N, C-alpha and C positions, 0 to 999 in steps of 0.2 A: 239774751235779751228777753225782756217781757213786755206784755201790753198792760195796759190798766186794767186790773182786776176788778171792773165795775163796782159792785156794791161794797167790795172789800175794801176800797179806798173812800175816803172822805170825798166830796165833791170839790172843785177847785174853788168854789165859793164859801166853802165852808168855814168859820172863824177858827181855824187852826194858826198856832206861830207858823210862820213859813218864812226859810231862809232862802234867799234869791243867791247865787252865784253866778259867775259867766265861765262858760266852756274856754278853758285854756290847756286841754290833754289832746295829745297826739298818741295814737294807738300806733305800734309798730309790731307787723308780724315777722318776729325774727327767724323763724325757721317753719318747715310746715311737718317734722316729724312728729309722731305721737305713738305712743305704747296701747293708747286706747282706742275703741271702736264703738263710740258712743252713737247711738243712731239718730240722735237730736243735734249732731254736730253742724254747725254752720263752716266751719274751718275758715273764719275772718272771709269768705265768700269766694276763696280760691278753691280750683280742683286739687284733688289729692294727688300730690305729686308722683307718689311709688308707684301709682296704677296708671300714669299717663306718661312717664319717664322716657320711652321709646318713641313716643308719637311725635307728630310735628306740631303742627300750628293747630287751633282749635278747629272742630270742635272736640273736646275733651271727653274722656271717658267720665261717667258720673259713679259707676262702682268697679271693682276690681277685686284682687286676690287678697288684698290688704284688709278689706273688709270695713274701712273707712268709709265715712261719709261727707259730702258738703252739700246741705240740703237745697242751696239756691244754684249749685252749678248747672243744673240743666236748662235754667230760664235767665241766669243773668249777666250773660252775654260775654263772660270772662274771655279774654284774648292773650292769656299768658300765665305760665306757671312759676311761681315763686321760688326764691332760690332763698339760702341761708345768709344772713346780714353779716360781714365781718365786721371786728370794731378796728376800721381802719380810716383813712384821712376822707375817702368818699361818703362814708357814713357820717363822719363828725361834720363835714360840711353839709349835707341834707338836714343834719339836725339844728345846724346853725342857721342856715337859711330860712328854714320853716319856723323856726324861732322867732327870728328878726322880724320877718312879714306876716306871720299869723298869731303872734304874742302866746306863744305857747310857755308854758312852765312845768307841765308835768308830762312825763314819757311813759306809757303803759305798754310794757312789754307783752306779748301774746304770740301764738303758734296757731297750729301745732302746741307742743309742750315746751315752753321755753326752758326748763332744767335741763333739757336734752341737749341744748346748745354747748358744745365744748368749751367756748369762751365767754359763756355767761357773763362771768365777774369783770370782763374787760370790756363788754359794752355796758354794763352798770357805770363802771367808772368813768367813761368816755362821756356818757350823757350828764352824770353827777357833775364832773368837772366843768360842764357847760352851763352848769346851775339848774338843770332840770331836777324836780323832785322825781324818783325812779320808782315805779311801782310794778306789778307783774301779777298776771292771772296763772293760776297753773294747778294740775291735779295731783302735784305733789311726787311725780314719779321718781324724780331725781334729786330731791330738794335737801335731803340729810346731806348730800355730798357738795351741794353747789351754795347753799344758803349761806354758812359761814364765811365765805370767801365774798360772798355778794354782798352781806352786811358790812363786812369791813370797805367794800367799795363805794358803799353809800346808799344799798337798797333800802326803801323807805317802808314799803308795805308789801305783802303779798295777800291775794284774794286767792283762797282755794276753792275748787270746784270740788264738791263733794257729791258725787253720783250714786253712793252707796254707804249705807252704816253698816251691813252686812255683805259677807261675800256674794249671798245668794241676790242680794239688791243690786248690787255690783254688776253682777254677771247677767241680769234681766236686762239691763240697759244696753248691754253689749251686743254686736252683731249676732246672729245665731250661730254662727261658726265659732266665735270665740267665747262662748258662755261657759267659761271653766272656773270652777268654785276656787279650785287651788290658788290658779293666777289672780283672780279677783282677791283673794285673800291676802296674797303677798302685795297687791296694788294698795289695800286698806292700810297695810302695816308701814309701807313707804309714806302713804301721806300722814299716819299719826307721827312717824319719824321726822317729816319736813315740819309740821307744825310745832313740835319740841325743839325743832332748830332753830325757827322764828324766836319763840319764848326765850331760849337762852340767848340768843345774839340779840334781843331788843330790836327786832323786825316786827313792825305793826302787823297784825294779822287777822283776817276776817275769813267766813267762811260763805261762798254762794251755794243754793241747793235748788237745783231745777225739780218744781215739783210737777210729775207729768199727769197725773190723773189721782182717783181716791184710794187706789192702791198704794199710792206713796205718803199718805198721810202719817202712817205709823213710823215711817221713816225720818219724816220730819220731827216729830215727837222724840224718837232717840237721838237724833242730832242734837237738839236744843238741850236735852237731858244731860248730854253727854259732854258737849263743848260750850256750851253758852258762857258758863264762866270764864273761858280763855278766849272765845271768838267772838266777833260781831258778826252776827247771823244776818244773812240776806236771801229772801225767798223771791224765786224767779220763776214765771212759768214757763211752759214749753211751747214755742211757736208751732210746734209740729202737731201740738196735741189741742190747741183751741181751746174751747170753751171748756173741755172737761179739766184743764191744767187749772185754769182761772177758778173754776169752782172748788176746786180741791184746796187752794191757797184759803179761799174763802172759808172752808169748815177749818182749817187749822186754826185762822185767827177765832172762830167762833168756839172751838174747844178748849183754846187757852184763855178766854175773856179777854181778847184782845181791846185796847181802847186806843184810839188814834191819839198820839201824843204831838206830833209835828210833821211838818212837810219839807223837803229841801229840794228846789227846781233848779235846773242848770239853763241858763239864758243862753240861747244859740245852740240849743242840742236837744233832743227829746229824752234824754235820760232824766228820771225824777226818782224820789224815794219818799216813803212815809214812814215814820217810827210809830211802832207799837207798844204799849207796855202790856206785859203778860203777866198771867201766875199773879194775880191780884196786886199787880204794880211794881214787883219784885225784878223784873227782868225786861230787857227788850229785845223787839224783834224787827226788822228791818223788811218792808216789801218793795221791790223794784219794779218801777213800771214806766211807760211809754206815753209822753205827751203827744198830740197828734202834731208834730211839728214838720214844716216843709219848707224848703226854700224857696223865695218867692219867684224865681227865674227858672232854675234848674229844674224843679220839680214839676213845673208847669208842663201838661202834656205827657207826663210820664203814665205809661199804660197801667202802673200799679198804684197811680195815685188816686186813691179811693179809700173809704172805710175798711175794707175786707183784705185787700191784697197788698197793701203798704204795712208791713209788719213791725219796722223798725223807725221809720220816720227818718228824719238827718240827724243821725246819733252824733255826727263829728267826724274828725278827719283820719284817716289811716293811711300809713305809709308800707310800701311793698319794695321789694327788690325783686326783678325778674331774672330769668335764668342767662340774659346778656349783660347783667349787671347794672341795668337802669334802675334809678329809683322811680316809683310811680305814687301818686297820691290818689286816694279813693275816697270817694264821697256817699257809698252806699253799697251794702252787701248784696242789694238786688238788682243793682245796675253796676255790676264791675264793667262795663263797657263804658264808663264814664270815667274811670282811671285815666291819668294824664301824667307824663313826665313833670318834673318838679319846674323846671324852666316853662314850659306850657302853661302849667296849672297857674303859676305866679302871675304869668303874663296875658292870661285870659280873665275874662269876667268873673270867674268862679271866685276866685280868692277875694276879689273886691265886695261881690257879693255875701257871702259869708262873714266878713267883718262888719259891714254893715247889718247884717241880719242878726248877730249878737247882742249890738248895740241896740238895735229897734226892739226886740224880743225882750230884751231887761227892761227898757223903758215900758214896755205893755205891761210886765210881770208886776213891775214895780207899781204901776198905777191899779191893777186889777186887784193887788194885794195890798194897798197903802193903809187900811185898816186894822190890818193885822199881821203888817210884817214886822218881824223885828231885826235888829243888826245881826248880821252873821256872827254868830259864834266861833270860837276856834274849831279848825278843821278836826282836831285830836282830843280825845278825852285823856285821862289819866293814864289809863291802859294802854292808849296809842291806838285805838280804835274811833272810826267817825263819831261824832256826838250826835249825829241826825243820819 
């Protein structure tokens, strides 16, 4: 996730073409396993399972022999360990109930690393058969083997997280015990093969690159120079690196001669992005940022509800499966104590609050941007990447 990079982004009052869509995406953590140890990982808010497998109830360990991390686990009040989601009737029913009650149309598969799920194509097929547009965030570890079958099952888009364009770069952002150049090189090769599999099987593909600080600026330039013709590139700042990360994104935009082109806002959630033309208007880059969005009731009184501590705002709903097989709905990575079983969530005020907030937020955004809001274009370009 990323926060508003200040001066890098146009003011919300600036006369840019602005496209407003409504949040209808459900994120689902389908497994916890991952073959990387990135130091800035939020792990969808849950503790790392392999480091807590033989423990009882919380509090959970926030570090262990795996070298993996979950940056909020020490403070977010998580009370469960996640388990892998099987493509069975229980999962189908969970998607059906949430889709019908919360008006979801898109399912976004996360982890861990989704391509390590042995039944990933079946999960994609199950969701696609219910009418969901199925997308995925991946580091590409196992994509070359999984993506052909997933494409046939109905996978629409993959956003690849690119943590390094060279083995040295990738190794640098791993836990110090796992900074192995040879292993990093193998991971990069796997990413390249995954991207190629998407291209060959006509799955839309994008690249998310987290910019930690100024030392990563050259990495962004290499990514743009290597991949931009193939990928829709989005820059994200690191929550764990604060202003240094934001300033680095600002510098990348300056060096590429970026000119703000358009903005896309998501009503009912904090996610937003701005498109910039770079390199003399020949190419496009996207910067993802966070609007200061709060749920009107649920977020009131939260200890993180201030301009410093609330790093994601209300980003949307997430679905988890715990070790007992229960499906839980989460509303915030920093407040995992708010996770509720589906029945409880749908029967409590929070579900109604979210639906009402989507509508009121859209009304407010449309009123605020009435003078320079255009009709939403197609979500996809000819190459299959987001237009904005």
